Phi, psi and omega in degrees: 000136181252119175251138180288148177244129183290088181266327184276157178300325179293313179298317180296319179295318177298316178299314180298319179297312180301317179297323179293339178264014183058037177249161186257107180299327179297312183288331185264338182238301188294314182293312176300323179294316178296322178297314178298318179297320179294315178300315180295319179297317179292325180295338178289339178278317184254104183258326181234170181295339181266351178290144174228159179180172178233132179251124179243126180240119182267005181280111185287355176297338178294336180246348184250346182253153183299333183270354183300316181296324177298318180294317180294319180292340179284343180287123186280118169067026178260143172279113185259126178239125178251123181242000000 
């Protein structure tokens, strides 16, 4: 899973602003961005209705972190198996 890191001055300023408003930059910026990246990565496997494939993610944060279920639930129409 790829999470953005606030490297640019704009990203850092946005993060600082959200924190000053008692908001969570991770939940409002990093998590939605990671979710979009995951959806796009999975979408590269399945291009048409007849395409099939298996997506394997070895990142245990999907099962050990509070946000893991949110990321999995964001995947559209996939049969998810956690082993």
